[in-house]
C-alpha positions in Angstrom: 42.5 24.9 6.4 41.1 22.7 3.6 43.7 20.9 1.8 43.7 18.9 -1.5 44.5 15.1 -1.1 48.3 15.6 -2.5 48.5 18.1 -0.2 47.3 16.4 2.7 49.7 13.5 1.9 52.7 15.8 1.9 52.0 17.3 5.2 51.0 13.9 6.5 53.7 11.7 5.2 56.9 13.6 4.0 56.9 16.6 7.1 54.8 14.2 9.3 53.7 15.0 13.1 55.5 12.3 15.1 58.0 12.4 17.6 61.4 13.6 16.3 64.9 12.2 17.1 67.1 13.4 19.9 70.6 13.6 19.1 73.7 13.4 21.2 75.1 16.8 22.1 78.7 15.9 21.0 77.6 14.4 17.5 78.6 17.5 15.5 82.4 17.7 17.2 82.9 14.1 16.5 81.6 14.8 13.0 84.2 17.7 12.9 87.0 15.7 14.4 86.3 12.6 11.9 86.9 14.9 9.1 89.5 16.8 10.3 91.6 14.2 11.5 91.9 12.4 8.2 92.2 15.5 6.2 94.8 17.3 8.5 97.4 14.7 7.6 97.1 15.8 3.7 98.7 19.1 4.2 96.9 20.9 1.6 98.4 23.3 0.1 95.8 25.3 -1.3 92.3 25.6 0.1 89.9 22.9 -1.1 86.1 23.7 -1.7 83.9 20.9 -1.4 80.0 21.0 -2.9 77.6 18.1 -3.8 79.1 18.6 -7.7 82.5 17.9 -6.4 81.7 14.7 -4.4 79.3 13.5 -7.3 82.5 13.9 -9.9 84.7 11.9 -7.7 82.1 9.0 -7.5 81.8 9.0 -11.3 85.3 9.2 -12.4 88.5 10.9 -10.3 89.6 12.3 -14.0 86.3 14.3 -14.0 87.1 15.4 -10.4 90.7 16.3 -11.2 89.4 18.4 -14.2 87.1 20.1 -11.9 89.6 21.0 -9.1 91.8 22.4 -11.8 89.3 24.7 -13.1 89.4 23.0 -16.7 85.2 23.3 -16.9 84.2 25.9 -19.5 82.7 29.3 -18.2 79.1 28.7 -17.2 76.2 30.2 -19.6 72.8 29.8 -19.3 70.7 27.9 -21.7 66.8 27.6 -21.6 67.0 24.5 -19.3 69.4 26.2 -16.7 67.3 29.5 -16.9 64.1 27.8 -15.9 65.5 25.8 -13.0 67.1 29.1 -11.3 64.1 30.9 -12.0 61.7 28.3 -10.9 63.9 28.3 -7.6 63.3 32.1 -7.5 59.6 32.1 -8.0 59.2 29.3 -5.2 61.0 31.8 -3.1 58.8 34.4 -4.0 55.7 32.5 -3.4 56.9 31.2 -0.1 58.1 34.9 1.0 55.1 37.0 -0.3 53.4 39.2 2.1 49.9 38.4 0.2 48.9 35.5 -1.9 49.7 35.6 -5.4 48.7 34.1 -8.8 51.7 31.8 -10.5 52.1 34.4 -13.3 52.7 37.3 -11.0 55.2 35.3 -9.2 56.9 34.3 -12.0 57.3 38.1 -13.5 58.1 39.0 -10.2 60.9 36.5 -10.2 62.2 37.4 -13.5 62.5 41.2 -12.3 64.4 40.1 -9.2 66.7 37.7 -10.9 67.6 40.1 -13.8 68.3 42.9 -10.8 70.6 40.6 -8.9 72.2 37.8 -11.1 74.4 39.3 -14.1 74.6 36.1 -16.2 71.1 35.7 -15.8 70.2 39.2 -17.0 72.3 38.8 -20.0 70.7 35.6 -21.2 67.3 37.0 -20.3 68.2 40.3 -22.3 69.0 38.2 -25.3 65.5 36.5 -25.6 62.9 37.6 -27.6 59.2 38.8 -26.1 58.0 35.2 -27.3 60.8 33.4 -25.6 60.8 35.1 -22.3 56.9 34.3 -22.3 57.4 31.1 -23.3 60.1 30.7 -20.1 57.9 32.2 -18.1 55.0 29.8 -18.5 57.4 27.1 -18.0 57.9 28.6 -14.5 54.2 29.2 -13.9 54.2 25.1 -14.4 56.7 24.6 -11.8 54.9 27.2 -9.1 51.7 25.4 -10.0 53.2 22.0 -9.3 55.1 23.1 -6.2 51.4 24.8 -4.6 49.6 21.7 -5.6 52.5 19.3 -3.7 52.7 21.2 -0.7 50.2 22.8 2.1 50.1 26.6 1.6 53.4 27.4 3.4 52.7 31.0 3.3 49.8 30.6 5.5 51.7 28.2 7.6 54.8 30.6 8.8 54.5 30.3 12.5 54.1 26.4 12.3 56.6 25.5 9.8 59.1 28.5 9.5 59.8 28.0 5.6 63.2 29.0 4.5 64.1 28.6 0.8 67.3 28.8 -0.7 69.3 28.5 2.5 73.2 28.7 1.6 75.2 26.9 4.0 78.8 26.9 4.4 81.1 24.8 6.9 84.7 25.9 7.2 87.1 23.0 8.5 90.9 23.2 9.2 90.9 26.9 9.9 89.6 27.4 6.3 91.7 24.7 4.4 88.9 22.8 3.7 85.2 24.5 3.2 82.2 22.3 2.2 79.0 24.0 1.0 75.9 24.1 -0.5 72.0 25.6 -1.0 69.1 23.9 0.2 65.9 24.3 -1.6 63.5 24.3 1.2 63.7 23.9 4.8 60.7 23.1 7.3 60.6 23.3 11.1 61.6 25.3 14.0 64.1 24.6 16.7 63.0 23.0 19.7 64.0 25.7 22.4 63.3 23.2 25.2 65.2 20.3 23.8 67.7 21.9 21.5 69.6 18.7 20.5 65.9 17.5 19.0 66.1 17.0 15.4 63.0 19.3 14.2 63.6 20.6 10.9 62.6 18.6 7.2 65.3 19.5 4.3 63.8 19.2 0.7 65.4 19.4 -2.7 63.0 20.2 -5.3 63.6 18.3 -8.7 62.2 18.3 -12.0 62.3 15.2 -14.2 63.1 11.4 -12.7 65.2 10.3 -9.9 69.3 9.7 -10.0 71.0 7.7 -7.9 73.3 10.6 -6.9 70.2 12.6 -5.4 70.2 10.4 -2.0 73.9 11.2 -1.6 73.2 15.1 -2.2 70.4 14.7 0.5 72.9 13.0 3.0 75.5 15.9 2.5 72.8 18.5 3.1 72.1 16.8 6.2 76.0 17.1 7.1 76.1 20.9 6.1 73.0 21.5 8.7 74.5 19.6 11.0 77.8 21.5 11.1 76.0 24.5 10.8 73.4 24.6 13.3 74.9 21.7 15.6 71.7 19.7 15.2 70.9 17.2 11.9 67.5 17.5 10.2 65.2 14.9 11.1 64.7 13.6 7.6 66.0 14.6 4.0 64.2 14.1 1.0 64.0 14.7 -2.8 60.7 15.7 -4.0 59.6 15.6 -8.0 57.7 18.0 -8.8 56.1 16.5 -11.9 54.6 13.8 -10.1 54.6 15.0 -6.3 56.2 11.9 -5.0 59.6 11.7 -3.3 62.3 9.5 -2.0 63.3 10.4 1.6 65.9 9.1 4.4 65.6 9.3 8.2 68.7 11.3 9.4 70.7 9.2 11.7 74.4 9.3 12.9 75.3 6.6 10.5 74.0 9.3 7.5 76.3 11.6 8.6 79.5 9.9 9.2 78.7 8.1 5.4 78.5 11.9 4.4 81.5 12.8 6.3 83.2 9.9 4.8 82.8 10.8 1.3 84.1 14.2 2.3 87.2 12.7 3.8 87.6 10.7 0.5 87.2 13.8 -2.0 90.1 15.7 0.2 92.3 12.6 0.1 91.8 12.2 -3.6 92.3 15.9 -4.3 95.7 15.7 -1.8 97.1 12.8 -3.9 96.2 14.7 -7.1 97.6 18.0 -6.3 100.9 15.8 -5.2 101.5 14.5 -8.9 99.2 10.9 -8.8 97.5 10.6 -12.3 93.7 10.3 -11.8 92.0 6.8 -12.1 89.6 7.0 -15.1 86.2 5.7 -15.6 84.3 5.7 -18.9 81.1 7.0 -18.8 79.3 10.1 -20.5 81.2 12.5 -18.3 
C-alpha cells in the first residue's frame, strides 16, 4: 500500500507498531472501587450524570458546574459551526464504514441525508437553510473529509488489521446507577489481543478543528477511563488530532492516568453532593 508522507507518519508515530503495555487484571475493579468508595459516602439523592463537559465546567468555575447540574443552560440549537462539526463526524463515519471508496463530495451528501433522517435538531436546521447555504456547509465538510483522509492511512482498506470504530458511545454505571459516566469517542483503532486479554491494544483519537486547548488532554484521559470501565482494558494511547495541521498531542495510558481521571470524577461527585446539600458554589471569573 502506497502512503503519503503524512499518512505514513501517522501510521508509524501515532498508531505505532511497537510493544503494547500489559495492565493488571484487577485494574478496572480497583478504579471502580476508588470512585465508588468516595462517592458512596455522598448518598446522592438524585442520579448524577458526568461527561467530559461536566468535568471541564467544574475545572473552570464551580458556579458554571452548578448551572449545568441545575439544567440552566438554554436549549441547544444548531449554528453553522455546530452543524459543520456534527456533519463532519458523520461524514468520517461514512468514509470509514463505506463498502466502496467514495469521493469526499459523495461522502458529505450521504452524511447530510443520514443525519437529517436521524437527528431532528439537525434536520430542522438543515431544512431552514437555502440551497446555497447547504452547498457551502457541505463544502466545509468536504474539506474536513479531505483533511482526515490526508492524515490517516486508508482505514477502509485496513479494517482487518485496525478494526476502526467511529463515534463509539461509552457509558459506565456505578453505585447501581446513582453515578453514570458517559462519552462518545471519535475514533478507536486496534483489536483486542485474544492470547493476552489484558494487553492494551487500542488507540483512541479525538478529531479536532482549530488549535489546542488545555482541557483536551483531560478529555482524553476521561476517554481512557471510560474505555477501561467498559472493556476492562485501557487503550495504550490517547490523542487529540488536529485536522487543519495533521499534528496531534498524545499521551501513553498508564495506571496513573486512570487514577487521575478517576479522581476528577470523584471531585465532581463531591462538588455535586455539596451543592445539592445547599453549599453555595465557589465562583471564578472568566468568559463563562
